[in-house]
N, CA, C and O atoms as a printed pandas DataFrame, in Angstrom:
     atom_number atom_name residue_name chain_id  residue_number  x_coord  y_coord  z_coord
0              1         N          MET        A               1   -5.429    9.871   -0.171
1              2        CA          MET        A               1   -5.738   10.816   -0.636
2              3         C          MET        A               1   -5.860   12.055   -0.715
3              4         O          MET        A               1   -5.924   12.838   -1.662
4              5         N          ILE        A               2   -5.899   12.209    0.900
5              6        CA          ILE        A               2   -6.173   13.321    1.948
6              7         C          ILE        A               2   -3.810   13.889    2.132
7              8         O          ILE        A               2   -3.276   14.920    2.541
8              9         N          MET        A               3   -3.063   12.247    1.448
9             10        CA          MET        A               3   -1.875   12.964    1.806
10            11         C          MET        A               3   -1.008   13.470    0.282
11            12         O          MET        A               3    0.044   14.101    0.175
12            13         N          ILE        A               4   -1.833   12.963   -0.681
13            14        CA          ILE        A               4   -1.594   13.118   -1.854
14            15         C          ILE        A               4   -2.217   14.578   -2.568
15            16         O          ILE        A               4   -1.658   15.226   -3.453
16            17         N          LEU        A               5   -3.255   14.822   -2.054
17            18        CA          LEU        A               5   -3.713   15.783   -2.392
18            19         C          LEU        A               5   -3.291   17.321   -1.218
19            20         O          LEU        A               5   -3.813   18.418   -1.416
20            21         N          ALA        A               6   -2.285   17.066   -0.060
21            22        CA          ALA        A               6   -1.498   17.838    0.565
22            23         C          ALA        A               6   -0.119   18.251    0.023
23            24         O          ALA        A               6    0.567   19.250    0.239
24            25         N          GLY        A               7    0.138   16.775   -1.030
25            26        CA          GLY        A               7    1.235   17.056   -1.801
26            27         C          GLY        A               7    1.323   17.981   -2.490
27            28         O          GLY        A               7    2.158   18.882   -2.419
28            29         N          LEU        A               8    0.237   17.823   -3.432
29            30        CA          LEU        A               8    0.317   18.573   -4.621
30            31         C          LEU        A               8   -0.648   20.203   -4.007
31            32         O          LEU        A               8   -1.168   20.980   -4.808
32            33         N          LYS        A               9   -0.678   20.366   -2.748
33            34        CA          LYS        A               9   -0.996   21.678   -2.986
34            35         C          LYS        A               9   -0.047   22.687   -2.210
35            36         O          LYS        A               9   -0.184   23.891   -1.993
36            37         N          GLY        A              10    1.233   21.554   -1.769
37            38        CA          GLY        A              10    1.975   22.052   -1.563
38            39         C          GLY        A              10    3.144   22.138   -2.220
39            40         O          GLY        A              10    4.280   22.175   -1.748
40            41         N          LEU        A              11    2.710   22.173   -3.595
41            42        CA          LEU        A              11    3.429   22.457   -4.695
42            43         C          LEU        A              11    3.783   24.157   -4.703
43            44         O          LEU        A              11    2.925   25.021   -4.522
44            45         N          PRO        A              12    5.280   24.432   -4.961
45            46        CA          PRO        A              12    5.633   25.344   -5.570
46            47         C          PRO        A              12    4.883   25.919   -6.819
47            48         O          PRO        A              12    5.260   25.277   -7.800
48            49         N          HIS        A              13    4.186   26.648   -7.087
49            50        CA          HIS        A              13    3.390   27.566   -8.406
50            51         C          HIS        A              13    4.007   28.203   -8.902
51            52         O          HIS        A              13    3.318   28.728   -9.776
52            53         N          GLU        A              14    5.080   28.603   -8.946
53            54        CA          GLU        A              14    5.939   28.685  -10.160
54            55         C          GLU        A              14    6.472   28.236  -10.404
55            56         O          GLU        A              14    7.038   28.774  -11.356
56            57         N          LEU        A              15    7.065   26.852  -10.068
57            58        CA          LEU        A              15    7.083   25.599  -11.000
58            59         C          LEU        A              15    6.359   25.804  -12.424
59            60         O          LEU        A              15    6.649   26.430  -13.443
60            61         N          THR        A              16    5.510   25.159  -12.110
61            62        CA          THR        A              16    4.068   25.174  -13.166
62            63         C          THR        A              16    3.603   26.322  -13.855
63            64         O          THR        A              16    2.698   26.305  -14.690
64            65         N          GLU        A              17    4.174   27.217  -13.528
65            66        CA          GLU        A              17    3.930   28.290  -14.188
66            67         C          GLU        A              17    4.937   29.077  -15.022
67            68         O          GLU        A              17    4.637   30.057  -15.705
68            69         N          ALA        A              18    6.556   28.389  -14.863
69            70        CA          ALA        A              18    7.904   28.578  -15.068
70            71         C          ALA        A              18    7.599   27.596  -17.430
71            72         O          ALA        A              18    7.658   27.801  -18.642
72            73         N          ALA        A              19    7.236   26.393  -16.063
73            74        CA          ALA        A              19    6.868   25.447  -16.947
74            75         C          ALA        A              19    5.890   25.633  -18.133
75            76         O          ALA        A              19    6.058   24.780  -19.004
76            77         N          GLN        A              20    4.619   26.798  -18.462
77            78        CA          GLN        A              20    3.539   26.820  -18.544
78            79         C          GLN        A              20    4.385   28.260  -20.179
79            80         O          GLN        A              20    4.080   28.374  -21.366
80            81         N          VAL        A              21    5.240   28.873  -19.464
81            82        CA          VAL        A              21    5.990   29.923  -19.803
82            83         C          VAL        A              21    6.421   29.470  -20.872
83            84         O          VAL        A              21    6.021   29.915  -21.947
84            85         N          ASP        A              22    7.682   28.104  -20.748
85            86        CA          ASP        A              22    7.474   27.224  -21.551
86            87         C          ASP        A              22    7.592   26.692  -22.943
87            88         O          ASP        A              22    8.416   26.497  -23.836
88            89         N          GLY        A              23    6.523   26.582  -22.693
89            90        CA          GLY        A              23    5.971   26.327  -23.761
90            91         C          GLY        A              23    5.218   24.786  -23.461
91            92         O          GLY        A              23    4.872   24.212  -24.493
92            93         N          ALA        A              24    4.931   24.058  -22.167
93            94        CA          ALA        A              24    4.128   23.198  -21.501
94            95         C          ALA        A              24    3.287   23.292  -21.447
95            96         O          ALA        A              24    2.721   24.293  -21.007
96            97         N          ASN        A              25    2.580   21.955  -22.009
97            98        CA          ASN        A              25    1.157   21.523  -21.927
98            99         C          ASN        A              25    0.841   21.039  -20.587
99           100         O          ASN        A              25    1.813   21.214  -19.852
100          101         N          SER        A              26   -0.396   20.361  -19.839
101          102        CA          SER        A              26   -0.653   20.253  -18.769
102          103         C          SER        A              26   -0.831   19.350  -18.514
103          104         O          SER        A              26   -1.365   19.065  -17.442
104          105         N          VAL        A              27   -0.366   18.271  -19.615
105          106        CA          VAL        A              27    0.349   16.613  -19.150
106          107         C          VAL        A              27    1.345   16.936  -18.793
107          108         O          VAL        A              27    1.789   17.086  -17.654
108          109         N          GLN        A              28    1.895   17.105  -20.035
109          110        CA          GLN        A              28    3.489   17.325  -19.509
110          111         C          GLN        A              28    4.484   18.081  -17.760
111          112         O          GLN        A              28    5.547   17.816  -17.200
112          113         N          VAL        A              29    2.920   19.420  -17.423
113          114        CA          VAL        A              29    3.393   19.017  -16.193
114          115         C          VAL        A              29    3.281   18.473  -15.381
115          116         O          VAL        A              29    4.290   18.359  -14.685
116          117         N          PHE        A              30    2.071   17.812  -14.939
117          118        CA          PHE        A              30    1.926   16.618  -14.455
118          119         C          PHE        A              30    3.220   15.802  -14.589
119          120         O          PHE        A              30    4.082   15.809  -13.711
120          121         N          PHE        A              31    3.323   15.056  -15.796
121          122        CA          PHE        A              31    4.417   14.004  -15.603
122          123         C          PHE        A              31    5.569   14.430  -15.490
123          124         O          PHE        A              31    6.410   13.556  -15.280
124          125         N          LYS        A              32    6.014   15.706  -15.564
125          126        CA          LYS        A              32    7.525   15.925  -16.022
126          127         C          LYS        A              32    7.863   16.853  -13.869
127          128         O          LYS        A              32    8.658   16.342  -13.080
128          129         N          ILE        A              33    6.839   18.412  -13.458
129          130        CA          ILE        A              33    7.286   18.604  -12.344
130          131         C          ILE        A              33    5.854   18.118  -11.047
131          132         O          ILE        A              33    5.858   18.350   -9.838
132          133         N          LYS        A              34    5.183   17.676  -11.559
133          134        CA          LYS        A              34    3.878   16.960  -10.452
134          135         C          LYS        A              34    4.008   15.830   -9.974
135          136         O          LYS        A              34    4.141   15.690   -8.758
136          137         N          LEU        A              35    4.005   15.398  -10.323
137          138        CA          LEU        A              35    4.474   13.485   -9.763
138          139         C          LEU        A              35    5.328   13.740   -9.736
139          140         O          LEU        A              35    5.128   14.767   -9.087
140          141         N          PRO        A              36    7.172   13.734  -10.016
141          142        CA          PRO        A              36    7.758   13.437   -9.659
142          143         C          PRO        A              36    7.964   14.131   -8.519
143          144         O          PRO        A              36    9.090   13.938   -8.059
144          145         N          MET        A              37    7.034   15.141   -7.668
145          146        CA          MET        A              37    7.269   16.011   -6.521
146          147         C          MET        A              37    6.072   14.973   -5.183
147          148         O          MET        A              37    6.004   15.070   -3.958
148          149         N          ILE        A              38    5.407   14.179   -6.049
149          150        CA          ILE        A              38    4.472   14.254   -4.610
150          151         C          ILE        A              38    5.033   12.614   -5.288
151          152         O          ILE        A              38    3.998   12.176   -5.792
152          153         N          ILE        A              39    5.653   12.027   -5.416
153          154        CA          ILE        A              39    6.427   10.375   -5.597
154          155         C          ILE        A              39    6.268    9.882   -3.685
155          156         O          ILE        A              39    5.881    8.785   -3.282
156          157         N          THR        A              40    6.542   10.636   -3.131
157          158        CA          THR        A              40    6.964   10.154   -1.671
158          159         C          THR        A              40    5.482   10.425   -1.133
159          160         O          THR        A              40    5.132    9.390   -1.698
160          161         N          PRO        A              41    4.604   10.764   -0.703
161          162        CA          PRO        A              41    3.392   10.852   -0.431
162          163         C          PRO        A              41    2.142    9.970   -1.081
163          164         O          PRO        A              41    0.942   10.067   -0.822
164          165         N          ALA        A              42    2.652    9.292   -1.786
165          166        CA          ALA        A              42    2.388    8.616   -3.227
166          167         C          ALA        A              42    2.551    7.087   -2.904
167          168         O          ALA        A              42    1.583    6.338   -2.771
168          169         N          LEU        A              43    4.318    6.553   -2.750
169          170        CA          LEU        A              43    4.541    5.859   -1.869
170          171         C          LEU        A              43    4.358    5.805   -0.820
171          172         O          LEU        A              43    4.583    4.708   -0.310
172          173         N          ILE        A              44    4.047    6.502   -0.253
173          174        CA          ILE        A              44    3.805    5.913    1.749
174          175         C          ILE        A              44    1.878    5.668    1.826
175          176         O          ILE        A              44    1.249    5.097    2.717
176          177         N          SER        A              45    1.330    6.336    0.548
177          178        CA          SER        A              45    0.127    6.624    0.970
178          179         C          SER        A              45   -0.348    4.835    0.015
179          180         O          SER        A              45   -1.279    4.164    0.461
180          181         N          SER        A              46    0.286    4.459   -0.971
181          182        CA          SER        A              46    0.538    2.582   -0.980
182          183         C          SER        A              46    0.871    1.811   -0.287
183          184         O          SER        A              46    0.350    0.697   -0.230
184          185         N          ILE        A              47    1.818    2.189    0.421
185          186        CA          ILE        A              47    2.292    1.274    1.503
186          187         C          ILE        A              47    1.040    1.180    2.191
187          188         O          ILE        A              47    0.059    0.489    1.915
188          189         N          VAL        A              48    1.207    1.890    3.020
189          190        CA          VAL        A              48    0.017    1.997    4.256
190          191         C          VAL        A              48   -1.073    1.222    3.351
191          192         O          VAL        A              48   -0.994   -0.007    3.352
192          193         N          LEU        A              49   -2.036    1.804    2.616
193          194        CA          LEU        A              49   -2.730    0.915    1.887
194          195         C          LEU        A              49   -2.811   -0.812    1.534
195          196         O          LEU        A              49   -3.752   -1.591    1.680
196          197         N          THR        A              50   -1.735   -0.988    1.134
197          198        CA          THR        A              50   -1.914   -2.156    1.202
198          199         C          THR        A              50   -1.499   -3.003    2.744
199          200         O          THR        A              50   -2.179   -3.658    3.534
200          201         N          MET        A              51   -0.397   -2.710    2.710
201          202        CA          MET        A              51    0.026   -3.562    4.411
202          203         C          MET        A              51   -1.735   -3.189    4.706
203          204         O          MET        A              51   -2.313   -4.271    4.605
204          205         N          SER        A              52   -2.431   -2.436    4.922
205          206        CA          SER        A              52   -4.094   -2.866    5.412
206          207         C          SER        A              52   -4.508   -4.112    4.801
207          208         O          SER        A              52   -4.481   -5.238    5.298
208          209         N          ASN        A              53   -4.938   -3.713    3.530
209          210        CA          ASN        A              53   -5.975   -4.786    3.040
210          211         C          ASN        A              53   -4.827   -6.136    2.854
211          212         O          ASN        A              53   -5.060   -6.862    1.888
212          213         N          PHE        A              54   -3.643   -6.492    3.704
213          214        CA          PHE        A              54   -3.305   -7.547    2.810
214          215         C          PHE        A              54   -3.621   -8.217    4.428
215          216         O          PHE        A              54   -4.186   -9.287    4.654
216          217         N          ASN        A              55   -3.098   -7.281    5.401
217          218        CA          ASN        A              55   -3.196   -7.851    6.616
218          219         C          ASN        A              55   -4.319   -7.912    7.762
219          220         O          ASN        A              55   -4.085   -8.246    8.924
220          221         N          ASN        A              56   -5.616   -7.525    7.242
221          222        CA          ASN        A              56   -6.920   -7.419    7.407
222          223         C          ASN        A              56   -7.440   -8.645    7.670
223          224         O          ASN        A              56   -7.049   -9.664    7.101
224          225         N          VAL        A              57   -8.284   -8.619    8.482
225          226        CA          VAL        A              57   -9.350  -10.089    9.443
226          227         C          VAL        A              57  -10.223   -9.833    9.262
227          228         O          VAL        A              57  -11.018  -10.662    8.817
228          229         N          THR        A              58  -10.726   -8.041    9.589
229          230        CA          THR        A              58  -12.297   -8.735   10.488
230          231         C          THR        A              58  -13.125   -8.420    8.843
231          232         O          THR        A              58  -14.344   -8.523    8.988
232          233         N          ILE        A              59  -12.780   -8.121    7.577
233          234        CA          ILE        A              59  -13.623   -7.602    6.699
234          235         C          ILE        A              59  -13.565   -9.628    6.053
235          236         O          ILE        A              59  -14.704  -10.083    5.953
236          237         N          PRO        A              60  -12.798  -10.319    5.803
237          238        CA          PRO        A              60  -13.070  -11.958    5.842
238          239         C          PRO        A              60  -13.983  -11.726    6.494
239          240         O          PRO        A              60  -15.100  -11.440    6.065
240          241         N          MET        A              61  -13.590  -11.828    7.868
241          242        CA          MET        A              61  -14.761  -13.074    8.708
242          243         C          MET        A              61  -16.286  -12.808    8.988
243          244         O          MET        A              61  -17.291  -13.435    9.319
244          245         N          ILE        A              62  -15.614  -10.594    8.437
245          246        CA          ILE        A              62  -17.202  -10.962    9.158
246          247         C          ILE        A              62  -18.504  -10.652    8.153
247          248         O          ILE        A              62  -19.659  -10.374    8.474
248          249         N          LEU        A              63  -17.753  -10.836    6.468
249          250        CA          LEU        A              63  -18.387  -11.148    5.440
250          251         C          LEU        A              63  -18.425  -12.132    5.031
251          252         O          LEU        A              63  -19.223  -12.406    4.134
252          253         N          THR        A              64  -17.326  -13.283    5.687
253          254        CA          THR        A              64  -17.616  -14.869    4.047
254          255         C          THR        A              64  -17.199  -16.002    5.802
255          256         O          THR        A              64  -17.860  -17.013    6.042
256          257         N          SER        A              65  -16.162  -15.563    6.661
257          258        CA          SER        A              65  -15.987  -16.219    8.071
258          259         C          SER        A              65  -15.385  -17.425    7.112
259          260         O          SER        A              65  -15.406  -18.578    7.544
260          261         N          GLY        A              66  -14.884  -17.157    5.891
261          262        CA          GLY        A              66  -14.116  -18.272    5.370
262          263         C          GLY        A              66  -14.381  -18.802    4.219
263          264         O          GLY        A              66  -13.608  -19.239    3.366
264          265         N          GLY        A              67  -15.995  -18.714    4.243
265          266        CA          GLY        A              67  -16.455  -19.803    3.162
266          267         C          GLY        A              67  -17.249  -19.501    1.897
267          268         O          GLY        A              67  -17.112  -18.437    1.293
268          269         N          PRO        A              68  -17.613  -19.921    1.730
269          270        CA          PRO        A              68  -19.000  -21.229    1.172
270          271         C          PRO        A              68  -17.258  -22.700    1.068
271          272         O          PRO        A              68  -16.577  -22.786    0.047
272          273         N          GLY        A              69  -17.000  -23.533    2.286
273          274        CA          GLY        A              69  -15.559  -24.167    1.886
274          275         C          GLY        A              69  -14.289  -23.428    2.635
275          276         O          GLY        A              69  -14.260  -23.199    3.844
276          277         N          GLU        A              70  -13.550  -23.193    1.972
277          278        CA          GLU        A              70  -12.470  -22.387    2.063
278          279         C          GLU        A              70  -12.405  -21.616    0.968
279          280         O          GLU        A              70  -11.322  -21.032    0.955
280          281         N          SER        A              71  -13.263  -21.275   -0.216
281          282        CA          SER        A              71  -12.860  -20.757   -1.239
282          283         C          SER        A              71  -12.838  -19.255   -1.440
283          284         O          SER        A              71  -12.730  -18.638   -2.500
284          285         N          THR        A              72  -12.988  -18.706    0.032
285          286        CA          THR        A              72  -12.702  -16.873    0.656
286          287         C          THR        A              72  -11.244  -17.160    1.703
287          288         O          THR        A              72  -10.503  -16.244    2.059
288          289         N          ASN        A              73  -11.044  -18.639    2.087
289          290        CA          ASN        A              73   -9.967  -18.060    2.779
290          291         C          ASN        A              73   -8.908  -17.223    2.176
291          292         O          ASN        A              73   -8.353  -17.377    1.088
292          293         N          VAL        A              74   -8.673  -16.051    3.323
293          294        CA          VAL        A              74   -7.284  -15.586    4.014
294          295         C          VAL        A              74   -6.278  -16.396    4.031
295          296         O          VAL        A              74   -6.431  -17.608    4.186
296          297         N          ILE        A              75   -5.043  -15.792    3.863
297          298        CA          ILE        A              75   -3.430  -16.481    5.096
298          299         C          ILE        A              75   -4.107  -15.303    6.437
299          300         O          ILE        A              75   -3.125  -15.312    7.180
300          301         N          THR        A              76   -4.846  -14.623    6.941
301          302        CA          THR        A              76   -4.398  -13.654    7.864
302          303         C          THR        A              76   -5.629  -14.469    8.631
303          304         O          THR        A              76   -5.460  -14.731    9.822
304          305         N          LEU        A              77   -6.682  -14.815    8.076
305          306        CA          LEU        A              77   -7.919  -15.495    8.691
306          307         C          LEU        A              77   -7.657  -17.018    9.155
307          308         O          LEU        A              77   -8.212  -17.569   10.105
308          309         N          MET        A              78   -6.466  -17.724    8.080
309          310        CA          MET        A              78   -6.509  -19.083    8.815
310          311         C          MET        A              78   -4.580  -18.673    9.706
311          312         O          MET        A              78   -4.016  -19.402   10.522
312          313         N          LEU        A              79   -4.283  -17.920    9.392
313          314        CA          LEU        A              79   -3.778  -16.916   11.437
314          315         C          LEU        A              79   -4.373  -16.921   12.617
315          316         O          LEU        A              79   -3.961  -17.348   13.695
316          317         N          TYR        A              80   -5.503  -16.349   12.297
317          318        CA          TYR        A              80   -5.926  -16.439   13.344
318          319         C          TYR        A              80   -6.426  -17.325   14.424
319          320         O          TYR        A              80   -6.253  -17.444   15.637
320          321         N          ARG        A              81   -7.351  -18.090   13.174
321          322        CA          ARG        A              81   -8.571  -19.659   13.596
322          323         C          ARG        A              81   -7.215  -20.309   14.176
323          324         O          ARG        A              81   -7.443  -20.847   15.260
324          325         N          THR        A              82   -5.726  -20.427   13.726
325          326        CA          THR        A              82   -5.181  -21.859   13.809
326          327         C          THR        A              82   -3.831  -20.975   15.024
327          328         O          THR        A              82   -2.770  -21.454   15.424
328          329         N          GLY        A              83   -4.343  -19.813   15.273
329          330        CA          GLY        A              83   -4.029  -19.610   16.261
330          331         C          GLY        A              83   -4.801  -19.001   18.116
331          332         O          GLY        A              83   -4.279  -18.661   19.178
332          333         N          PHE        A              84   -6.126  -19.137   17.662
333          334        CA          PHE        A              84   -7.729  -18.634   18.664
334          335         C          PHE        A              84   -7.942  -19.587   18.687
335          336         O          PHE        A              84   -7.644  -20.376   19.584
336          337         N          GLY        A              85   -8.602  -19.835   17.576
337          338        CA          GLY        A              85   -9.691  -21.438   17.233
338          339         C          GLY        A              85   -9.019  -22.486   17.635
339          340         O          GLY        A              85   -9.502  -23.009   18.640
340          341         N          TYR        A              86   -7.545  -23.262   16.974
341          342        CA          TYR        A              86   -7.366  -24.457   17.267
342          343         C          TYR        A              86   -6.276  -23.689   18.530
343          344         O          TYR        A              86   -6.138  -22.720   17.782
344          345         N          PHE        A              87   -5.875  -23.509   19.102
345          346        CA          PHE        A              87   -4.190  -22.608   20.173
346          347         C          PHE        A              87   -3.145  -23.697   19.207
347          348         O          PHE        A              87   -2.781  -24.858   19.396
348          349         N          GLN        A              88   -2.985  -23.093   18.538
349          350        CA          GLN        A              88   -1.737  -23.962   17.466
350          351         C          GLN        A              88   -0.497  -22.863   17.754
351          352         O          GLN        A              88   -0.426  -22.070   16.815
352          353         N          PHE        A              89    0.156  -22.695   18.442
353          354        CA          PHE        A              89    0.444  -21.274   18.386
354          355         C          PHE        A              89    1.942  -21.003   17.534
355          356         O          PHE        A              89    2.474  -20.040   16.983
356          357         N          GLY        A              90    2.243  -22.303   17.752
357          358        CA          GLY        A              90    3.540  -22.168   16.872
358          359         C          GLY        A              90    3.350  -21.891   16.250
359          360         O          GLY        A              90    3.782  -20.788   15.914
360          361         N          LEU        A              91    2.231  -22.850   15.201
361          362        CA          LEU        A              91    2.326  -22.606   14.351
362          363         C          LEU        A              91    1.674  -21.549   13.342
363          364         O          LEU        A              91    1.753  -21.466   12.117
364          365         N          ALA        A              92    0.902  -20.653   14.433
365          366        CA          ALA        A              92   -0.438  -19.208   13.999
366          367         C          ALA        A              92    1.780  -18.369   13.773
367          368         O          ALA        A              92    2.267  -18.000   12.704
368          369         N          SER        A              93    2.288  -18.364   14.754
369          370        CA          SER        A              93    3.847  -17.784   14.826
370          371         C          SER        A              93    4.386  -18.023   13.472
371          372         O          SER        A              93    4.510  -17.087   12.681
372          373         N          ALA        A              94    4.677  -19.103   13.204
373          374        CA          ALA        A              94    5.167  -19.065   11.387
374          375         C          ALA        A              94    4.084  -18.531   10.578
375          376         O          ALA        A              94    4.113  -17.834    9.563
376          377         N          LEU        A              95    3.499  -18.824   10.990
377          378        CA          LEU        A              95    2.472  -18.321    9.635
378          379         C          LEU        A              95    2.231  -16.157    9.753
379          380         O          LEU        A              95    1.901  -15.402    8.838
380          381         N          SER        A              96    2.471  -15.903   10.814
381          382        CA          SER        A              96    2.832  -14.937   11.194
382          383         C          SER        A              96    4.029  -13.030   10.017
383          384         O          SER        A              96    4.037  -11.959    9.410
384          385         N          PHE        A              97    4.930  -14.620   10.844
385          386        CA          PHE        A              97    6.539  -14.520   10.324
386          387         C          PHE        A              97    6.658  -14.537    8.814
387          388         O          PHE        A              97    7.480  -13.900    8.156
388          389         N          LEU        A              98    5.321  -15.708    8.160
389          390        CA          LEU        A              98    5.245  -15.513    6.865
390          391         C          LEU        A              98    4.513  -14.510    5.929
391          392         O          LEU        A              98    4.438  -14.643    4.707
392          393         N          VAL        A              99    3.835  -13.209    6.855
393          394        CA          VAL        A              99    3.202  -12.791    6.690
394          395         C          VAL        A              99    4.270  -11.821    6.816
395          396         O          VAL        A              99    4.383  -11.487    5.636
396          397         N          LEU        A             100    4.980  -11.262    7.343
397          398        CA          LEU        A             100    5.659  -10.100    7.951
398          399         C          LEU        A             100    6.708  -10.405    6.928
399          400         O          LEU        A             100    6.663   -9.364    6.273
400          401         N          LEU        A             101    7.888  -11.362    6.194
401          402        CA          LEU        A             101    8.720  -11.107    4.943
402          403         C          LEU        A             101    7.490  -11.347    3.788
403          404         O          LEU        A             101    8.160  -11.583    2.783
404          405         N          LEU        A             102    6.107  -11.414    3.390
405          406        CA          LEU        A             102    5.463  -11.415    2.499
406          407         C          LEU        A             102    5.501   -9.809    1.796
407          408         O          LEU        A             102    5.710   -9.423    0.646
408          409         N          ASN        A             103    5.103   -8.887    3.462
409          410        CA          ASN        A             103    5.352   -7.814    3.189
410          411         C          ASN        A             103    6.242   -6.915    3.672
411          412         O          ASN        A             103    5.981   -5.789    4.094
412          413         N          VAL        A             104    7.108   -7.346    3.613
413          414        CA          VAL        A             104    8.524   -6.962    3.532
414          415         C          VAL        A             104    8.530   -6.651    1.760
415          416         O          VAL        A             104    8.244   -5.716    1.014
416          417         N          ILE        A             105    9.051   -8.080    1.641
417          418        CA          ILE        A             105    9.306   -8.498   -0.234
418          419         C          ILE        A             105    8.355   -7.126   -0.574
419          420         O          ILE        A             105    8.770   -6.357   -1.441
420          421         N          LEU        A             106    6.795   -6.767    0.274
421          422        CA          LEU        A             106    5.941   -6.295   -0.868
422          423         C          LEU        A             106    6.680   -4.705   -1.322
423          424         O          LEU        A             106    6.892   -4.213   -2.430
424          425         N          VAL        A             107    6.998   -4.088    0.366
425          426        CA          VAL        A             107    7.073   -3.077    0.060
426          427         C          VAL        A             107    8.404   -2.560   -0.497
427          428         O          VAL        A             107    8.710   -1.469   -0.979
428          429         N          MET        A             108    9.412   -4.190   -0.183
429          430        CA          MET        A             108   10.848   -3.919   -1.184
430          431         C          MET        A             108   10.412   -3.014   -2.822
431          432         O          MET        A             108   10.513   -1.903   -3.342
432          433         N          ILE        A             109    9.869   -4.462   -3.113
433          434        CA          ILE        A             109    8.811   -3.821   -4.959
434          435         C          ILE        A             109    8.261   -2.437   -5.144
435          436         O          ILE        A             109    8.274   -1.686   -6.119
436          437         N          TYR        A             110    7.698   -2.294   -3.739
437          438        CA          TYR        A             110    6.942   -1.163   -3.939
438          439         C          TYR        A             110    8.230    0.588   -4.055
439          440         O          TYR        A             110    8.052    1.615   -4.710
440          441         N          VAL        A             111    9.553    0.157   -2.994
441          442        CA          VAL        A             111   10.272    1.019   -3.558
442          443         C          VAL        A             111   11.278    0.827   -4.552
443          444         O          VAL        A             111   12.049    1.735   -4.861
444          445         N          LYS        A             112   11.306   -0.167   -5.005
445          446        CA          LYS        A             112   12.418   -0.342   -5.813
446          447         C          LYS        A             112   11.357   -0.036   -7.479
447          448         O          LYS        A             112   11.945    0.508   -8.413
448          449         N          VAL        A             113   10.045   -0.391   -7.631
449          450        CA          VAL        A             113    9.700    0.436   -8.824
450          451         C          VAL        A             113    9.699    1.543   -8.675
451          452         O          VAL        A             113   10.338    2.096   -9.570
452          453         N          VAL        A             114    9.173    2.402   -7.763
453          454        CA          VAL        A             114    8.862    3.741   -7.853
454          455         C          VAL        A             114   10.586    5.339   -8.105
455          456         O          VAL        A             114   10.794    6.505   -8.442
456          457         N          LYS        A             115   11.456    3.711   -7.465
457          458        CA          LYS        A             115   12.900    4.459   -7.685
458          459         C          LYS        A             115   13.142    4.676   -6.747
459          460         O          LYS        A             115   14.307    4.895   -7.080
460          461         N          TYR        A             116   13.164    4.939   -5.232
461          462        CA          TYR        A             116   12.444    5.691   -4.454
462          463         C          TYR        A             116   14.025    5.468   -4.102
463          464         O          TYR        A             116   14.668    4.450   -4.359
464          465         N          LYS        A             117   14.707    7.139   -3.185
465          466        CA          LYS        A             117   16.121    6.791   -2.475
466          467         C          LYS        A             117   16.346    7.121   -1.248
467          468         O          LYS        A             117   16.790    8.181   -0.807
468          469         N          ILE        A             118   16.034    6.200   -0.719
469          470        CA          ILE        A             118   16.221    5.815    1.052
470          471         C          ILE        A             118   17.523    6.385    1.426
471          472         O          ILE        A             118   17.933    6.282    2.582
């Protein structure tokens, strides 16, 4: 939210004034002027939050430990248990590579949906 707020605060006020003088209402100003100009901070924030939540192992471990049974087990918790609980480092590295691929695919989807030019 701080990145998006900083992006909104950094917008030139003259653009919104000119749009309002031309007859644009607040919804049009937001969708036609403000949103396209803050797309980069929004994209970066969404990528960071998704990666942080996807790769989080501490919250599921502390709250439920993957139980009851295996109902709340996530891939990062399984990766942690495989590597450090069962000492199967080959399988844990394969799972971590799978998590890396999923992260890359998610980032590519974000960039395609937003139509961001790199």
